[in-house]
Phi, psi and omega in degrees: 000146178240091181281126178236138180286131178255317185190174172275140178298325179300315179296318179296323177299323179292320186268327183084311177216142180206159175257134176244121180263127178234171180303324186261004178160179179244138186231140171272130176237123184229137174255116181237111189066238178251010183250141179253136178238143177229133180213168172301145185278347188250138176299140181283355180275294181223033173055045172274151182285109183291341178289347176267358182277189182253125174273134175224097187066234179262019179247146177237135178255129181295136182286345184271302182236016174062027170295148182239130180242143175270119181289342181294317184226002178081002183294152178273121181270319177224137178284170180291142176050038176082003178288162180292153179305329181290355182284346178223162181276160180295162177273135179283130177243164187226149174292145185234144169222149177248134182208122177053048179063021179242145177257125178240148174228150177276090181266000000 
């Protein structure tokens, strides 16, 4: 595993959801209840920034064409613009650990 620090948990608590840009990609980091989720920040349909989307529980809705992804496992719940979920690929999600008020993901 390659654990990489993404942000401080304190900062994430203030924002709720944020995008973290790293050399190898951009990541959505979301605090939902007491659990942190990390996924690729871009919609798999037309690369819209999912951190600008709407969170509903553990699901995020893309701000561009309203595809809905489950942050628990990256599955597509609703396809873009009413298309079936199978019309786009799943969102990549990552294992998360919290340590000393820091959020790490296995990138």
